[in-house]
C-alpha positions in Angstrom: 0.0 0.0 0.0 1.5 3.4 -1.0 2.0 6.0 1.7 0.0 9.2 1.3 2.3 12.2 1.7 1.5 15.8 2.3 4.5 18.0 1.5 4.4 21.6 2.6 6.6 24.1 0.7 7.2 27.7 -0.1 7.3 29.3 -3.6 9.5 32.4 -4.3 8.2 34.3 -7.3 10.1 37.2 -8.9 8.0 39.9 -7.3 9.6 38.7 -4.0 6.5 38.0 -1.8 6.7 34.3 -1.2 3.6 32.1 -0.7 2.8 28.7 0.8 1.7 25.5 -1.0 1.3 21.8 -0.3 1.2 18.7 -2.4 -0.7 15.5 -1.5 0.0 12.2 -3.3 0.7 8.5 -2.9 4.4 7.9 -2.7 4.8 4.9 -5.0 7.6 5.9 -7.4 5.3 6.1 -10.4 4.9 9.3 -12.4 1.4 10.8 -11.7 -0.5 13.6 -13.3 -0.6 16.9 -11.4 -3.6 19.0 -10.4 -3.0 22.6 -9.4 -6.0 23.9 -7.4 -6.5 27.7 -7.5 -8.7 29.3 -4.8 -10.9 32.4 -5.4 -11.5 35.8 -3.9 -11.2 35.8 -0.1 -10.1 32.1 -0.4 -7.1 30.3 0.8 -5.6 26.8 0.4 -6.8 25.3 3.6 -10.3 26.7 3.5 -13.2 24.4 4.4 -13.0 21.0 2.7 -9.9 21.6 0.5 -7.7 19.2 2.5 -10.3 16.4 2.0 -10.3 17.3 -1.7 -6.6 16.9 -1.8 -6.8 13.5 -0.2 -9.5 12.4 -2.7 -7.6 13.4 -5.8 -4.5 11.6 -4.3 -6.5 8.4 -3.8 -7.4 8.6 -7.5 -3.8 8.7 -8.6 -3.0 12.4 -8.8 -0.5 14.8 -7.2 -2.9 17.5 -5.8 -1.2 20.8 -5.2 -3.0 23.7 -3.6 -1.5 27.1 -2.7 -2.2 30.5 -1.4 -1.8 33.3 -3.9 1.0 35.5 -2.6 -1.3 38.5 -2.0 -4.4 36.7 -0.8 -4.0 37.9 2.8 -2.0 34.9 4.2 1.7 34.9 4.9 4.4 32.2 5.1 4.4 32.7 8.8 0.6 32.3 9.1 -1.3 30.7 6.3 -4.2 29.4 8.3 -6.5 32.3 7.5 -6.5 35.8 6.0 -4.8 38.4 8.2 -2.5 40.6 6.1 -4.9 43.1 4.8 -2.3 45.3 3.2 -1.1 42.4 1.0 -4.7 41.6 0.2 -5.3 45.2 -1.0 -2.3 45.1 -3.2 -3.2 41.9 -5.1 -4.0 42.1 -8.8 -4.5 39.7 -11.7 -1.0 40.0 -13.1 0.4 39.0 -9.8 -1.8 36.0 -9.7 -0.6 34.9 -13.1 3.0 35.3 -12.0 2.3 33.2 -9.0 0.9 30.4 -11.1 3.9 30.6 -13.4 6.3 30.4 -10.4 4.4 27.3 -9.1 4.5 25.6 -12.5 8.2 26.4 -12.8 8.9 25.0 -9.4 7.3 21.6 -10.1 9.7 21.3 -13.1 12.7 22.1 -10.9 14.8 19.0 -10.3 16.1 20.6 -7.1 12.6 21.5 -6.0 10.5 20.2 -3.1 8.7 17.4 -5.1 10.6 14.3 -6.4 10.6 14.2 -10.2 10.1 10.5 -10.3 6.6 11.0 -8.8 5.5 13.6 -11.4 4.2 13.3 -14.9 5.0 16.8 -16.1 3.3 16.1 -19.5 0.0 16.0 -17.6 -0.4 19.2 -15.6 -4.0 20.2 -15.0 -5.5 23.3 -13.5 -8.6 23.7 -11.4 -9.8 27.2 -10.6 -12.7 28.1 -8.3 -14.6 31.3 -8.6 -12.2 34.1 -9.4 -9.5 31.5 -9.6 -11.4 30.0 -12.5 -10.7 33.2 -14.5 -7.0 33.0 -13.5 -6.5 29.5 -14.8 -8.2 30.3 -18.1 -5.7 33.1 -18.6 -2.7 31.1 -17.5 -3.6 28.1 -19.7 -3.9 30.4 -22.7 -0.3 31.6 -22.3 1.4 28.5 -21.0 1.5 25.4 -23.1 2.7 23.3 -20.2 -0.9 23.1 -19.0 -2.6 20.0 -20.6 -6.2 20.8 -19.7 -8.2 22.7 -17.1 -11.5 22.8 -15.2 -13.3 25.8 -13.9 -15.6 25.4 -10.8 -18.1 28.2 -10.5 -15.9 30.6 -12.5 -16.2 34.3 -13.2 -16.7 35.2 -16.9 -14.8 38.4 -16.7 -12.7 40.3 -14.1 -14.3 43.8 -14.5 -18.0 42.9 -14.4 -18.6 44.7 -11.1 -16.7 47.9 -11.8 -19.5 50.3 -13.0 -18.4 53.8 -13.9 -19.7 55.6 -10.8 -18.0 53.1 -8.5 -14.8 53.4 -10.5 -14.7 57.2 -10.3 -15.1 57.3 -6.5 -12.7 54.4 -6.1 -10.1 56.2 -8.2 -10.6 59.4 -6.2 -10.3 57.6 -2.8 -7.6 55.2 -3.9 -9.3 52.4 -2.0 -12.7 50.7 -1.5 -13.6 48.3 1.3 -15.2 44.9 1.2 -16.4 43.0 4.3 -15.5 39.4 4.8 -18.9 38.0 5.8 -17.3 35.1 7.6 -14.9 37.1 9.8 -16.4 40.6 9.8 -13.0 42.1 8.8 -13.0 45.0 6.4 -10.7 44.3 3.6 -9.1 47.0 1.3 -9.0 46.9 -2.4 -6.6 49.5 -3.8 -7.4 51.1 -7.1 -4.1 49.6 -8.5 -6.1 46.5 -9.4 -8.1 48.5 -11.9 -5.0 50.2 -13.2 -3.3 46.8 -13.7 -6.3 45.4 -15.5 -6.6 48.4 -17.9 -2.8 48.4 -18.6 -2.9 44.6 -19.4 -6.4 44.2 -20.8 -5.3 42.2 -23.8 -3.8 39.6 -21.4 -6.6 39.8 -18.8 -9.8 40.0 -20.8 -11.4 36.6 -20.3 -14.0 36.8 -23.1 -11.3 37.3 -25.7 -8.5 35.3 -24.2 -10.6 32.2 -23.8 -11.2 32.1 -27.6 -7.5 31.8 -28.2 -7.0 29.0 -25.6 -6.1 25.7 -27.1 -6.4 23.3 -24.2 -9.5 21.2 -23.4 -11.8 23.0 -20.9 -14.4 21.6 -18.5 -16.9 24.2 -17.1 -18.7 23.2 -13.9 -21.2 25.4 -12.1 -23.8 24.9 -9.4 -27.4 25.5 -10.4 -28.0 27.0 -7.0 -24.9 29.3 -7.0 -25.8 32.3 -4.9 -22.6 34.3 -5.7 -22.0 34.0 -9.4 -25.0 33.4 -11.7 -25.1 30.3 -13.9 -25.2 32.5 -16.9 -21.5 33.0 -16.5 -20.9 29.3 -17.2 -23.1 29.6 -20.4 -21.1 32.7 -21.4 -17.8 30.8 -21.1 -19.2 28.0 -23.1 -20.4 30.4 -25.8 -16.9 31.8 -26.2 -15.4 28.3 -26.3 -18.0 26.0 -27.8 -15.7 22.9 -27.7 -15.6 23.1 -23.9 -17.6 20.5 -21.9 -20.3 22.1 -19.7 -21.9 20.5 -16.6 -24.4 22.2 -14.3 -24.7 20.5 -10.9 -28.2 20.4 -9.5 -28.5 21.7 -6.0 -24.9 22.8 -5.8 -24.1 26.2 -4.4 -21.0 28.5 -5.0 -18.7 26.5 -2.7 -20.0 23.1 -3.8 -21.3 22.3 -0.3 -18.3 23.5 1.6 -18.0 26.0 4.4 -15.3 27.2 6.8 -14.6 25.6 9.2 -15.7 22.3 7.7 -16.2 19.7 10.4 -17.2 16.6 8.4 -14.8 13.8 7.5 -16.2 13.2 4.0 -16.4 15.5 1.0 -19.6 17.5 0.4 -21.7 15.7 -2.2 -21.5 18.5 -4.7 -17.7 18.8 -4.2 -17.3 15.1 -4.8 -19.4 15.3 -7.9 -17.2 18.1 -9.2 -14.1 16.2 -8.4 -15.3 13.0 -10.2 -16.3 15.0 -13.3 -12.9 16.7 -13.3 -11.0 13.4 -12.8 -12.9 11.8 -15.7 -12.2 14.8 -17.9 -8.5 14.9 -17.1 -8.1 11.2 -17.6 -9.9 11.5 -21.0 -7.3 14.2 -22.0 -4.2 12.3 -20.9 
């Protein structure tokens, strides 16, 4: 029986704010496909049921890597929840793409934290949840090392909530505040995220970039998503008609998860999303 390992490690991107990651896999000496799981806005790698998700993918023969974006509000000293609000406010989409590149680079590093004899680097798959779904679409479009990808309740664009009135006051004040409903903490969003988007719109505009993306795409969305409407999944499918689309009956935005998550088994909807993703990745081996 192979031993299931969880390896914690730190990634050092060029922008110099390091971030934490972990890989869960069965140590058997066989090369296994990799899944890089990308959290969403106000998310982090150990949220809710994500550790159970890692164990499930490992049991199905994958190396499952989850990570904190460098500016998601965690730090390498404390990655258990969001606490660094200054870093959170200074996040932007270009930084997230650089983080993903640094992670993909690191799994290819023979001196890196993961043994190369356990990794099938020809089968690197991305899963992105919510805003992370937008990030993995953009990353796949510019990185041929990604074999295929799945979006779970993904956004269909990054600027859909920036109406002109809000943008003008945001630009004038330099910051707007969002409240984390779970913790009650007020979280800053500095206007630089808009400036970065506008300066890099050709790289960051999901509706256009997705049409250039060559890799196979699986689009999953809960029919009861209370955060992002199901229409977003239909939009993504319209822009990439060869994508595979599945709507999950009864599934909400977090696919049944919550934080903290006290159960010892995956939520039903999360397991359904995992099984669909595993079948899709195996089909595109």
